PDB file of all heavy atoms in Angstrom:
ATOM      1  N   MET A   1       0.854  -1.172  -0.001  1.00  0.00           N
ATOM      2  CA  MET A   1       0.001  -0.001   0.001  1.00  0.00           C
ATOM      3  C   MET A   1       0.901   1.239  -0.001  1.00  0.00           C
ATOM      4  O   MET A   1       1.922   1.259   0.654  1.00  0.00           O
ATOM      5  CB  MET A   1      -0.925  -0.017   1.212  1.00  0.00           C
ATOM      6  CG  MET A   1      -1.973   1.080   1.165  1.00  0.00           C
ATOM      7  SD  MET A   1      -3.121   0.957   2.516  1.00  0.00           S
ATOM      8  CE  MET A   1      -4.414   0.051   1.714  1.00  0.00           C
ATOM      9  N   THR A   2       0.470   2.240  -0.688  1.00  0.00           N
ATOM     10  CA  THR A   2       1.265   3.457  -0.812  1.00  0.00           C
ATOM     11  C   THR A   2       0.968   4.441   0.314  1.00  0.00           C
ATOM     12  O   THR A   2      -0.094   4.411   0.904  1.00  0.00           O
ATOM     13  CB  THR A   2       1.023   4.123  -2.176  1.00  0.00           C
ATOM     14  OG1 THR A   2       1.882   5.237  -2.266  1.00  0.00           O
ATOM     15  CG2 THR A   2      -0.409   4.585  -2.325  1.00  0.00           C
ATOM     16  N   GLN A   3       1.917   5.283   0.579  1.00  0.00           N
ATOM     17  CA  GLN A   3       1.747   6.345   1.566  1.00  0.00           C
ATOM     18  C   GLN A   3       1.717   7.713   0.889  1.00  0.00           C
ATOM     19  O   GLN A   3       1.893   8.730   1.530  1.00  0.00           O
ATOM     20  CB  GLN A   3       2.895   6.296   2.593  1.00  0.00           C
ATOM     21  CG  GLN A   3       2.913   5.029   3.422  1.00  0.00           C
ATOM     22  CD  GLN A   3       1.683   4.896   4.293  1.00  0.00           C
ATOM     23  OE1 GLN A   3       1.198   5.859   4.848  1.00  0.00           O
ATOM     24  NE2 GLN A   3       1.155   3.692   4.383  1.00  0.00           N
ATOM     25  N   LYS A   4       1.514   7.758  -0.436  1.00  0.00           N
ATOM     26  CA  LYS A   4       1.493   9.017  -1.179  1.00  0.00           C
ATOM     27  C   LYS A   4       0.340   9.897  -0.726  1.00  0.00           C
ATOM     28  O   LYS A   4      -0.782   9.422  -0.533  1.00  0.00           O
ATOM     29  CB  LYS A   4       1.324   8.752  -2.678  1.00  0.00           C
ATOM     30  CG  LYS A   4       2.458   8.025  -3.321  1.00  0.00           C
ATOM     31  CD  LYS A   4       2.125   7.811  -4.790  1.00  0.00           C
ATOM     32  CE  LYS A   4       3.021   6.779  -5.404  1.00  0.00           C
ATOM     33  NZ  LYS A   4       2.584   6.457  -6.769  1.00  0.00           N
ATOM     34  N   THR A   5       0.616  11.182  -0.585  1.00  0.00           N
ATOM     35  CA  THR A   5      -0.419  12.136  -0.218  1.00  0.00           C
ATOM     36  C   THR A   5      -1.488  12.189  -1.307  1.00  0.00           C
ATOM     37  O   THR A   5      -1.171  12.267  -2.486  1.00  0.00           O
ATOM     38  CB  THR A   5       0.197  13.541  -0.035  1.00  0.00           C
ATOM     39  OG1 THR A   5       1.174  13.477   0.986  1.00  0.00           O
ATOM     40  CG2 THR A   5      -0.874  14.557   0.340  1.00  0.00           C
ATOM     41  N   GLY A   6      -2.741  12.094  -0.905  1.00  0.00           N
ATOM     42  CA  GLY A   6      -3.838  12.160  -1.859  1.00  0.00           C
ATOM     43  C   GLY A   6      -4.111  10.864  -2.595  1.00  0.00           C
ATOM     44  O   GLY A   6      -4.962  10.805  -3.468  1.00  0.00           O
ATOM     45  N   HIS A   7      -3.408   9.794  -2.260  1.00  0.00           N
ATOM     46  CA  HIS A   7      -3.605   8.505  -2.927  1.00  0.00           C
ATOM     47  C   HIS A   7      -4.455   7.620  -2.032  1.00  0.00           C
ATOM     48  O   HIS A   7      -4.208   7.511  -0.840  1.00  0.00           O
ATOM     49  CB  HIS A   7      -2.259   7.843  -3.198  1.00  0.00           C
ATOM     50  CG  HIS A   7      -2.338   6.708  -4.158  1.00  0.00           C
ATOM     51  ND1 HIS A   7      -2.605   5.427  -3.758  1.00  0.00           N
ATOM     52  CD2 HIS A   7      -2.215   6.668  -5.489  1.00  0.00           C
ATOM     53  CE1 HIS A   7      -2.617   4.637  -4.813  1.00  0.00           C
ATOM     54  NE2 HIS A   7      -2.396   5.358  -5.874  1.00  0.00           N
ATOM     55  N   ASP A   8      -5.496   6.996  -2.589  1.00  0.00           N
ATOM     56  CA  ASP A   8      -6.449   6.224  -1.791  1.00  0.00           C
ATOM     57  C   ASP A   8      -6.022   4.796  -1.509  1.00  0.00           C
ATOM     58  O   ASP A   8      -6.710   4.086  -0.808  1.00  0.00           O
ATOM     59  CB  ASP A   8      -7.809   6.195  -2.497  1.00  0.00           C
ATOM     60  CG  ASP A   8      -8.480   7.550  -2.456  1.00  0.00           C
ATOM     61  OD1 ASP A   8      -8.302   8.265  -1.462  1.00  0.00           O
ATOM     62  OD2 ASP A   8      -9.173   7.891  -3.419  1.00  0.00           O
ATOM     63  N   GLY A   9      -4.938   4.347  -2.078  1.00  0.00           N
ATOM     64  CA  GLY A   9      -4.512   2.977  -1.839  1.00  0.00           C
ATOM     65  C   GLY A   9      -4.708   2.127  -3.082  1.00  0.00           C
ATOM     66  O   GLY A   9      -4.968   2.618  -4.164  1.00  0.00           O
ATOM     67  N   ILE A  10      -4.590   0.844  -2.911  1.00  0.00           N
ATOM     68  CA  ILE A  10      -4.617  -0.094  -4.029  1.00  0.00           C
ATOM     69  C   ILE A  10      -6.037  -0.263  -4.558  1.00  0.00           C
ATOM     70  O   ILE A  10      -6.871  -0.916  -3.956  1.00  0.00           O
ATOM     71  CB  ILE A  10      -4.049  -1.463  -3.607  1.00  0.00           C
ATOM     72  CG1 ILE A  10      -2.627  -1.285  -3.114  1.00  0.00           C
ATOM     73  CG2 ILE A  10      -4.091  -2.454  -4.769  1.00  0.00           C
ATOM     74  CD1 ILE A  10      -2.037  -2.511  -2.486  1.00  0.00           C
ATOM     75  N   GLY A  11      -6.356   0.391  -5.687  1.00  0.00           N
ATOM     76  CA  GLY A  11      -7.613   0.182  -6.380  1.00  0.00           C
ATOM     77  C   GLY A  11      -8.846   0.784  -5.750  1.00  0.00           C
ATOM     78  O   GLY A  11      -9.948   0.557  -6.242  1.00  0.00           O
ATOM     79  N   LEU A  12      -8.717   1.534  -4.674  1.00  0.00           N
ATOM     80  CA  LEU A  12      -9.904   2.068  -4.018  1.00  0.00           C
ATOM     81  C   LEU A  12     -10.651   3.047  -4.921  1.00  0.00           C
ATOM     82  O   LEU A  12     -11.877   3.108  -4.897  1.00  0.00           O
ATOM     83  CB  LEU A  12      -9.535   2.737  -2.695  1.00  0.00           C
ATOM     84  CG  LEU A  12     -10.683   3.082  -1.769  1.00  0.00           C
ATOM     85  CD1 LEU A  12     -11.581   1.878  -1.510  1.00  0.00           C
ATOM     86  CD2 LEU A  12     -10.150   3.636  -0.468  1.00  0.00           C
ATOM     87  N   GLU A  13      -9.935   3.765  -5.752  1.00  0.00           N
ATOM     88  CA  GLU A  13     -10.602   4.685  -6.683  1.00  0.00           C
ATOM     89  C   GLU A  13     -11.446   3.903  -7.696  1.00  0.00           C
ATOM     90  O   GLU A  13     -12.545   4.327  -8.067  1.00  0.00           O
ATOM     91  CB  GLU A  13      -9.578   5.557  -7.407  1.00  0.00           C
ATOM     92  CG  GLU A  13     -10.211   6.656  -8.232  1.00  0.00           C
ATOM     93  CD  GLU A  13     -11.003   7.657  -7.409  1.00  0.00           C
ATOM     94  OE1 GLU A  13     -10.671   7.895  -6.239  1.00  0.00           O
ATOM     95  OE2 GLU A  13     -11.984   8.215  -7.953  1.00  0.00           O
ATOM     96  N   ASN A  14     -10.975   2.738  -8.135  1.00  0.00           N
ATOM     97  CA  ASN A  14     -11.760   1.898  -9.046  1.00  0.00           C
ATOM     98  C   ASN A  14     -13.030   1.404  -8.365  1.00  0.00           C
ATOM     99  O   ASN A  14     -14.094   1.345  -8.983  1.00  0.00           O
ATOM    100  CB  ASN A  14     -10.937   0.697  -9.526  1.00  0.00           C
ATOM    101  CG  ASN A  14      -9.841   1.119 -10.465  1.00  0.00           C
ATOM    102  OD1 ASN A  14      -9.950   2.122 -11.161  1.00  0.00           O
ATOM    103  ND2 ASN A  14      -8.766   0.354 -10.504  1.00  0.00           N
ATOM    104  N   VAL A  15     -12.941   1.046  -7.111  1.00  0.00           N
ATOM    105  CA  VAL A  15     -14.114   0.612  -6.350  1.00  0.00           C
ATOM    106  C   VAL A  15     -15.098   1.776  -6.234  1.00  0.00           C
ATOM    107  O   VAL A  15     -16.304   1.607  -6.455  1.00  0.00           O
ATOM    108  CB  VAL A  15     -13.716   0.093  -4.956  1.00  0.00           C
ATOM    109  CG1 VAL A  15     -14.941  -0.203  -4.113  1.00  0.00           C
ATOM    110  CG2 VAL A  15     -12.835  -1.141  -5.070  1.00  0.00           C
ATOM    111  N   ARG A  16     -14.594   2.956  -5.922  1.00  0.00           N
ATOM    112  CA  ARG A  16     -15.452   4.143  -5.784  1.00  0.00           C
ATOM    113  C   ARG A  16     -16.201   4.409  -7.094  1.00  0.00           C
ATOM    114  O   ARG A  16     -17.399   4.693  -7.095  1.00  0.00           O
ATOM    115  CB  ARG A  16     -14.590   5.352  -5.407  1.00  0.00           C
ATOM    116  CG  ARG A  16     -15.389   6.591  -5.112  1.00  0.00           C
ATOM    117  CD  ARG A  16     -14.510   7.725  -4.596  1.00  0.00           C
ATOM    118  NE  ARG A  16     -14.138   7.478  -3.210  1.00  0.00           N
ATOM    119  CZ  ARG A  16     -12.884   7.336  -2.764  1.00  0.00           C
ATOM    120  NH1 ARG A  16     -11.860   7.430  -3.582  1.00  0.00           N
ATOM    121  NH2 ARG A  16     -12.652   7.122  -1.497  1.00  0.00           N
ATOM    122  N   ASN A  17     -15.511   4.288  -8.225  1.00  0.00           N
ATOM    123  CA  ASN A  17     -16.149   4.506  -9.532  1.00  0.00           C
ATOM    124  C   ASN A  17     -17.251   3.486  -9.796  1.00  0.00           C
ATOM    125  O   ASN A  17     -18.323   3.830 -10.305  1.00  0.00           O
ATOM    126  CB  ASN A  17     -15.114   4.470 -10.646  1.00  0.00           C
ATOM    127  CG  ASN A  17     -14.186   5.655 -10.618  1.00  0.00           C
ATOM    128  OD1 ASN A  17     -14.515   6.709 -10.080  1.00  0.00           O
ATOM    129  ND2 ASN A  17     -13.003   5.505 -11.180  1.00  0.00           N
ATOM    130  N   ALA A  18     -17.020   2.228  -9.449  1.00  0.00           N
ATOM    131  CA  ALA A  18     -18.030   1.186  -9.659  1.00  0.00           C
ATOM    132  C   ALA A  18     -19.242   1.423  -8.772  1.00  0.00           C
ATOM    133  O   ALA A  18     -20.387   1.261  -9.208  1.00  0.00           O
ATOM    134  CB  ALA A  18     -17.427  -0.195  -9.387  1.00  0.00           C
ATOM    135  N   VAL A  19     -19.011   1.833  -7.535  1.00  0.00           N
ATOM    136  CA  VAL A  19     -20.112   2.113  -6.609  1.00  0.00           C
ATOM    137  C   VAL A  19     -20.967   3.257  -7.153  1.00  0.00           C
ATOM    138  O   VAL A  19     -22.202   3.177  -7.140  1.00  0.00           O
ATOM    139  CB  VAL A  19     -19.562   2.425  -5.196  1.00  0.00           C
ATOM    140  CG1 VAL A  19     -20.651   2.974  -4.294  1.00  0.00           C
ATOM    141  CG2 VAL A  19     -18.941   1.174  -4.582  1.00  0.00           C
ATOM    142  N   GLU A  20     -20.339   4.296  -7.646  1.00  0.00           N
ATOM    143  CA  GLU A  20     -21.087   5.415  -8.223  1.00  0.00           C
ATOM    144  C   GLU A  20     -21.888   4.974  -9.440  1.00  0.00           C
ATOM    145  O   GLU A  20     -23.035   5.379  -9.622  1.00  0.00           O
ATOM    146  CB  GLU A  20     -20.136   6.548  -8.601  1.00  0.00           C
ATOM    147  CG  GLU A  20     -19.591   7.295  -7.407  1.00  0.00           C
ATOM    148  CD  GLU A  20     -18.610   8.388  -7.803  1.00  0.00           C
ATOM    149  OE1 GLU A  20     -18.499   8.714  -9.001  1.00  0.00           O
ATOM    150  OE2 GLU A  20     -17.959   8.925  -6.887  1.00  0.00           O
ATOM    151  N   LYS A  21     -21.289   4.137 -10.277  1.00  0.00           N
ATOM    152  CA  LYS A  21     -21.962   3.660 -11.491  1.00  0.00           C
ATOM    153  C   LYS A  21     -23.280   2.953 -11.164  1.00  0.00           C
ATOM    154  O   LYS A  21     -24.267   3.092 -11.874  1.00  0.00           O
ATOM    155  CB  LYS A  21     -21.038   2.706 -12.244  1.00  0.00           C
ATOM    156  CG  LYS A  21     -21.649   2.112 -13.489  1.00  0.00           C
ATOM    157  CD  LYS A  21     -20.669   1.191 -14.185  1.00  0.00           C
ATOM    158  CE  LYS A  21     -21.298   0.539 -15.411  1.00  0.00           C
ATOM    159  NZ  LYS A  21     -20.356  -0.353 -16.085  1.00  0.00           N
ATOM    160  N   TYR A  22     -23.288   2.210 -10.062  1.00  0.00           N
ATOM    161  CA  TYR A  22     -24.483   1.454  -9.676  1.00  0.00           C
ATOM    162  C   TYR A  22     -25.273   2.144  -8.558  1.00  0.00           C
ATOM    163  O   TYR A  22     -26.077   1.511  -7.886  1.00  0.00           O
ATOM    164  CB  TYR A  22     -24.080   0.027  -9.277  1.00  0.00           C
ATOM    165  CG  TYR A  22     -23.527  -0.735 -10.457  1.00  0.00           C
ATOM    166  CD1 TYR A  22     -22.156  -0.910 -10.620  1.00  0.00           C
ATOM    167  CD2 TYR A  22     -24.374  -1.227 -11.447  1.00  0.00           C
ATOM    168  CE1 TYR A  22     -21.645  -1.583 -11.722  1.00  0.00           C
ATOM    169  CE2 TYR A  22     -23.885  -1.900 -12.549  1.00  0.00           C
ATOM    170  CZ  TYR A  22     -22.525  -2.073 -12.675  1.00  0.00           C
ATOM    171  OH  TYR A  22     -22.020  -2.734 -13.781  1.00  0.00           O
ATOM    172  N   HIS A  23     -25.041   3.459  -8.400  1.00  0.00           N
ATOM    173  CA  HIS A  23     -25.811   4.296  -7.477  1.00  0.00           C
ATOM    174  C   HIS A  23     -25.721   3.817  -6.032  1.00  0.00           C
ATOM    175  O   HIS A  23     -26.693   3.905  -5.279  1.00  0.00           O
ATOM    176  CB  HIS A  23     -27.277   4.400  -7.916  1.00  0.00           C
ATOM    177  CG  HIS A  23     -27.417   4.788  -9.353  1.00  0.00           C
ATOM    178  ND1 HIS A  23     -27.150   6.070  -9.801  1.00  0.00           N
ATOM    179  CD2 HIS A  23     -27.739   4.065 -10.446  1.00  0.00           C
ATOM    180  CE1 HIS A  23     -27.323   6.101 -11.111  1.00  0.00           C
ATOM    181  NE2 HIS A  23     -27.685   4.901 -11.529  1.00  0.00           N
ATOM    182  N   GLY A  24     -24.546   3.340  -5.671  1.00  0.00           N
ATOM    183  CA  GLY A  24     -24.335   2.883  -4.307  1.00  0.00           C
ATOM    184  C   GLY A  24     -23.658   3.943  -3.456  1.00  0.00           C
ATOM    185  O   GLY A  24     -23.503   5.091  -3.860  1.00  0.00           O
ATOM    186  N   GLU A  25     -23.261   3.524  -2.281  1.00  0.00           N
ATOM    187  CA  GLU A  25     -22.602   4.412  -1.333  1.00  0.00           C
ATOM    188  C   GLU A  25     -21.365   3.709  -0.784  1.00  0.00           C
ATOM    189  O   GLU A  25     -21.416   2.522  -0.445  1.00  0.00           O
ATOM    190  CB  GLU A  25     -23.568   4.740  -0.186  1.00  0.00           C
ATOM    191  CG  GLU A  25     -23.017   5.672   0.829  1.00  0.00           C
ATOM    192  CD  GLU A  25     -24.018   5.990   1.934  1.00  0.00           C
ATOM    193  OE1 GLU A  25     -25.237   5.891   1.680  1.00  0.00           O
ATOM    194  OE2 GLU A  25     -23.563   6.316   3.029  1.00  0.00           O
ATOM    195  N   LEU A  26     -20.266   4.427  -0.695  1.00  0.00           N
ATOM    196  CA  LEU A  26     -19.017   3.893  -0.173  1.00  0.00           C
ATOM    197  C   LEU A  26     -18.630   4.701   1.049  1.00  0.00           C
ATOM    198  O   LEU A  26     -18.643   5.934   1.010  1.00  0.00           O
ATOM    199  CB  LEU A  26     -17.921   3.980  -1.239  1.00  0.00           C
ATOM    200  CG  LEU A  26     -16.552   3.490  -0.824  1.00  0.00           C
ATOM    201  CD1 LEU A  26     -15.915   2.717  -1.958  1.00  0.00           C
ATOM    202  CD2 LEU A  26     -15.653   4.624  -0.410  1.00  0.00           C
ATOM    203  N   GLN A  27     -18.323   4.007   2.128  1.00  0.00           N
ATOM    204  CA  GLN A  27     -17.858   4.662   3.343  1.00  0.00           C
ATOM    205  C   GLN A  27     -16.546   4.002   3.751  1.00  0.00           C
ATOM    206  O   GLN A  27     -16.416   2.779   3.689  1.00  0.00           O
ATOM    207  CB  GLN A  27     -18.867   4.507   4.476  1.00  0.00           C
ATOM    208  CG  GLN A  27     -20.201   5.133   4.182  1.00  0.00           C
ATOM    209  CD  GLN A  27     -21.238   4.823   5.248  1.00  0.00           C
ATOM    210  OE1 GLN A  27     -21.046   3.985   6.109  1.00  0.00           O
ATOM    211  NE2 GLN A  27     -22.358   5.515   5.166  1.00  0.00           N
ATOM    212  N   THR A  28     -15.581   4.808   4.144  1.00  0.00           N
ATOM    213  CA  THR A  28     -14.308   4.281   4.625  1.00  0.00           C
ATOM    214  C   THR A  28     -14.034   4.839   6.002  1.00  0.00           C
ATOM    215  O   THR A  28     -14.568   5.880   6.391  1.00  0.00           O
ATOM    216  CB  THR A  28     -13.143   4.657   3.688  1.00  0.00           C
ATOM    217  OG1 THR A  28     -13.026   6.081   3.642  1.00  0.00           O
ATOM    218  CG2 THR A  28     -13.327   4.103   2.297  1.00  0.00           C
ATOM    219  N   GLY A  29     -13.207   4.152   6.731  1.00  0.00           N
ATOM    220  CA  GLY A  29     -12.848   4.633   8.053  1.00  0.00           C
ATOM    221  C   GLY A  29     -11.666   3.867   8.595  1.00  0.00           C
ATOM    222  O   GLY A  29     -11.176   2.912   7.997  1.00  0.00           O
ATOM    223  N   GLN A  30     -11.224   4.313   9.738  1.00  0.00           N
ATOM    224  CA  GLN A  30     -10.099   3.668  10.402  1.00  0.00           C
ATOM    225  C   GLN A  30     -10.340   3.698  11.896  1.00  0.00           C
ATOM    226  O   GLN A  30     -10.783   4.701  12.454  1.00  0.00           O
ATOM    227  CB  GLN A  30      -8.809   4.394  10.072  1.00  0.00           C
ATOM    228  CG  GLN A  30      -7.588   3.748  10.673  1.00  0.00           C
ATOM    229  CD  GLN A  30      -6.308   4.449  10.252  1.00  0.00           C
ATOM    230  OE1 GLN A  30      -6.316   5.272   9.354  1.00  0.00           O
ATOM    231  NE2 GLN A  30      -5.233   4.121  10.904  1.00  0.00           N
ATOM    232  N   LYS A  31     -10.079   2.582  12.526  1.00  0.00           N
ATOM    233  CA  LYS A  31     -10.181   2.488  13.974  1.00  0.00           C
ATOM    234  C   LYS A  31      -8.894   1.825  14.455  1.00  0.00           C
ATOM    235  O   LYS A  31      -8.682   0.633  14.205  1.00  0.00           O
ATOM    236  CB  LYS A  31     -11.394   1.667  14.364  1.00  0.00           C
ATOM    237  CG  LYS A  31     -11.763   1.729  15.818  1.00  0.00           C
ATOM    238  CD  LYS A  31     -13.043   0.982  16.089  1.00  0.00           C
ATOM    239  CE  LYS A  31     -14.052   1.932  16.702  1.00  0.00           C
ATOM    240  NZ  LYS A  31     -15.292   1.233  17.047  1.00  0.00           N
ATOM    241  N   GLY A  32      -8.026   2.632  15.014  1.00  0.00           N
ATOM    242  CA  GLY A  32      -6.721   2.108  15.418  1.00  0.00           C
ATOM    243  C   GLY A  32      -5.933   1.672  14.202  1.00  0.00           C
ATOM    244  O   GLY A  32      -5.753   2.437  13.254  1.00  0.00           O
ATOM    245  N   GLN A  33      -5.521   0.430  14.179  1.00  0.00           N
ATOM    246  CA  GLN A  33      -4.751  -0.132  13.066  1.00  0.00           C
ATOM    247  C   GLN A  33      -5.635  -0.775  12.003  1.00  0.00           C
ATOM    248  O   GLN A  33      -5.146  -1.351  11.046  1.00  0.00           O
ATOM    249  CB  GLN A  33      -3.760  -1.188  13.597  1.00  0.00           C
ATOM    250  CG  GLN A  33      -2.706  -0.639  14.527  1.00  0.00           C
ATOM    251  CD  GLN A  33      -1.597   0.076  13.772  1.00  0.00           C
ATOM    252  OE1 GLN A  33      -1.337  -0.217  12.613  1.00  0.00           O
ATOM    253  NE2 GLN A  33      -0.962   1.021  14.430  1.00  0.00           N
ATOM    254  N   THR A  34      -6.958  -0.699  12.182  1.00  0.00           N
ATOM    255  CA  THR A  34      -7.886  -1.363  11.263  1.00  0.00           C
ATOM    256  C   THR A  34      -8.526  -0.346  10.324  1.00  0.00           C
ATOM    257  O   THR A  34      -9.087   0.652  10.748  1.00  0.00           O
ATOM    258  CB  THR A  34      -9.000  -2.092  12.054  1.00  0.00           C
ATOM    259  OG1 THR A  34      -8.398  -3.024  12.941  1.00  0.00           O
ATOM    260  CG2 THR A  34      -9.961  -2.814  11.116  1.00  0.00           C
ATOM    261  N   PHE A  35      -8.431  -0.634   9.026  1.00  0.00           N
ATOM    262  CA  PHE A  35      -9.067   0.172   7.987  1.00  0.00           C
ATOM    263  C   PHE A  35     -10.289  -0.595   7.523  1.00  0.00           C
ATOM    264  O   PHE A  35     -10.239  -1.797   7.319  1.00  0.00           O
ATOM    265  CB  PHE A  35      -8.086   0.376   6.823  1.00  0.00           C
ATOM    266  CG  PHE A  35      -8.704   1.044   5.637  1.00  0.00           C
ATOM    267  CD1 PHE A  35      -8.928   2.411   5.625  1.00  0.00           C
ATOM    268  CD2 PHE A  35      -9.061   0.309   4.517  1.00  0.00           C
ATOM    269  CE1 PHE A  35      -9.495   3.039   4.524  1.00  0.00           C
ATOM    270  CE2 PHE A  35      -9.632   0.925   3.411  1.00  0.00           C
ATOM    271  CZ  PHE A  35      -9.844   2.295   3.421  1.00  0.00           C
ATOM    272  N   PHE A  36     -11.424   0.098   7.363  1.00  0.00           N
ATOM    273  CA  PHE A  36     -12.615  -0.606   6.910  1.00  0.00           C
ATOM    274  C   PHE A  36     -13.305   0.129   5.775  1.00  0.00           C
ATOM    275  O   PHE A  36     -13.175   1.344   5.638  1.00  0.00           O
ATOM    276  CB  PHE A  36     -13.593  -0.869   8.063  1.00  0.00           C
ATOM    277  CG  PHE A  36     -14.057   0.370   8.781  1.00  0.00           C
ATOM    278  CD1 PHE A  36     -15.182   1.051   8.354  1.00  0.00           C
ATOM    279  CD2 PHE A  36     -13.370   0.848   9.882  1.00  0.00           C
ATOM    280  CE1 PHE A  36     -15.618   2.191   9.011  1.00  0.00           C
ATOM    281  CE2 PHE A  36     -13.806   1.983  10.550  1.00  0.00           C
ATOM    282  CZ  PHE A  36     -14.921   2.652  10.117  1.00  0.00           C
ATOM    283  N   VAL A  37     -14.017  -0.636   4.956  1.00  0.00           N
ATOM    284  CA  VAL A  37     -14.780  -0.118   3.822  1.00  0.00           C
ATOM    285  C   VAL A  37     -16.169  -0.727   3.911  1.00  0.00           C
ATOM    286  O   VAL A  37     -16.323  -1.923   4.101  1.00  0.00           O
ATOM    287  CB  VAL A  37     -14.128  -0.520   2.475  1.00  0.00           C
ATOM    288  CG1 VAL A  37     -14.961  -0.038   1.303  1.00  0.00           C
ATOM    289  CG2 VAL A  37     -12.712   0.009   2.384  1.00  0.00           C
ATOM    290  N   THR A  38     -17.184   0.120   3.776  1.00  0.00           N
ATOM    291  CA  THR A  38     -18.565  -0.339   3.740  1.00  0.00           C
ATOM    292  C   THR A  38     -19.162   0.070   2.395  1.00  0.00           C
ATOM    293  O   THR A  38     -19.075   1.228   2.006  1.00  0.00           O
ATOM    294  CB  THR A  38     -19.389   0.292   4.882  1.00  0.00           C
ATOM    295  OG1 THR A  38     -18.771  -0.025   6.123  1.00  0.00           O
ATOM    296  CG2 THR A  38     -20.816  -0.214   4.874  1.00  0.00           C
ATOM    297  N   LEU A  39     -19.746  -0.887   1.694  1.00  0.00           N
ATOM    298  CA  LEU A  39     -20.401  -0.635   0.416  1.00  0.00           C
ATOM    299  C   LEU A  39     -21.887  -0.900   0.562  1.00  0.00           C
ATOM    300  O   LEU A  39     -22.286  -1.958   1.050  1.00  0.00           O
ATOM    301  CB  LEU A  39     -19.834  -1.559  -0.665  1.00  0.00           C
ATOM    302  CG  LEU A  39     -18.323  -1.536  -0.867  1.00  0.00           C
ATOM    303  CD1 LEU A  39     -17.914  -2.578  -1.878  1.00  0.00           C
ATOM    304  CD2 LEU A  39     -17.856  -0.169  -1.282  1.00  0.00           C
ATOM    305  N   LEU A  40     -22.696   0.060   0.153  1.00  0.00           N
ATOM    306  CA  LEU A  40     -24.144  -0.098   0.193  1.00  0.00           C
ATOM    307  C   LEU A  40     -24.695   0.107  -1.217  1.00  0.00           C
ATOM    308  O   LEU A  40     -24.332   1.064  -1.892  1.00  0.00           O
ATOM    309  CB  LEU A  40     -24.760   0.934   1.133  1.00  0.00           C
ATOM    310  CG  LEU A  40     -24.286   0.908   2.589  1.00  0.00           C
ATOM    311  CD1 LEU A  40     -24.804   2.130   3.326  1.00  0.00           C
ATOM    312  CD2 LEU A  40     -24.764  -0.359   3.255  1.00  0.00           C
ATOM    313  N   PHE A  41     -25.581  -0.797  -1.636  1.00  0.00           N
ATOM    314  CA  PHE A  41     -26.198  -0.691  -2.949  1.00  0.00           C
ATOM    315  C   PHE A  41     -27.713  -0.750  -2.796  1.00  0.00           C
ATOM    316  O   PHE A  41     -28.230  -1.491  -1.955  1.00  0.00           O
ATOM    317  CB  PHE A  41     -25.730  -1.830  -3.866  1.00  0.00           C
ATOM    318  CG  PHE A  41     -24.293  -1.733  -4.238  1.00  0.00           C
ATOM    319  CD1 PHE A  41     -23.323  -2.395  -3.504  1.00  0.00           C
ATOM    320  CD2 PHE A  41     -23.896  -0.974  -5.335  1.00  0.00           C
ATOM    321  CE1 PHE A  41     -21.979  -2.298  -3.845  1.00  0.00           C
ATOM    322  CE2 PHE A  41     -22.571  -0.880  -5.686  1.00  0.00           C
ATOM    323  CZ  PHE A  41     -21.609  -1.532  -4.939  1.00  0.00           C
ATOM    324  N   PRO A  42     -28.434   0.004  -3.622  1.00  0.00           N
ATOM    325  CA  PRO A  42     -29.895  -0.036  -3.546  1.00  0.00           C
ATOM    326  C   PRO A  42     -30.431  -1.398  -3.973  1.00  0.00           C
ATOM    327  O   PRO A  42     -29.844  -2.065  -4.829  1.00  0.00           O
ATOM    328  CB  PRO A  42     -30.329   1.057  -4.526  1.00  0.00           C
ATOM    329  CG  PRO A  42     -29.200   1.248  -5.451  1.00  0.00           C
ATOM    330  CD  PRO A  42     -27.960   0.893  -4.683  1.00  0.00           C
ATOM    331  N   ASP A  43     -31.513  -1.804  -3.346  1.00  0.00           N
ATOM    332  CA  ASP A  43     -32.185  -3.048  -3.711  1.00  0.00           C
ATOM    333  C   ASP A  43     -33.222  -2.731  -4.766  1.00  0.00           C
ATOM    334  O   ASP A  43     -34.263  -2.140  -4.489  1.00  0.00           O
ATOM    335  CB  ASP A  43     -32.856  -3.657  -2.482  1.00  0.00           C
ATOM    336  CG  ASP A  43     -33.551  -4.969  -2.787  1.00  0.00           C
ATOM    337  OD1 ASP A  43     -33.418  -5.496  -3.903  1.00  0.00           O
ATOM    338  OD2 ASP A  43     -34.246  -5.460  -1.887  1.00  0.00           O
ATOM    339  N   ASN A  44     -32.895  -3.095  -5.995  1.00  0.00           N
ATOM    340  CA  ASN A  44     -33.791  -2.798  -7.116  1.00  0.00           C
ATOM    341  C   ASN A  44     -34.741  -3.957  -7.391  1.00  0.00           C
ATOM    342  O   ASN A  44     -35.367  -3.974  -8.438  1.00  0.00           O
ATOM    343  CB  ASN A  44     -32.983  -2.458  -8.371  1.00  0.00           C
ATOM    344  CG  ASN A  44     -32.217  -1.163  -8.189  1.00  0.00           C
ATOM    345  OD1 ASN A  44     -32.654  -0.264  -7.489  1.00  0.00           O
ATOM    346  ND2 ASN A  44     -31.055  -1.070  -8.795  1.00  0.00           N
ATOM    347  N   GLY A  45     -34.791  -4.903  -6.440  1.00  0.00           N
ATOM    348  CA  GLY A  45     -35.591  -6.105  -6.458  1.00  0.00           C
ATOM    349  C   GLY A  45     -36.611  -6.223  -7.435  1.00  0.00           C
ATOM    350  O   GLY A  45     -37.336  -6.864  -7.923  1.00  0.00           O
TER     351      GLY A  45
END
């Protein structure tokens, strides 16, 4: 994983683009040493 300023890490920008394409929501966070990502997509059932 990179430490570059303004860089989201390995492929996270690609994930963000896919989530937007399918009208979902992406949330990221960090708790201590743990990084987490939550993806939410609408149920078009």
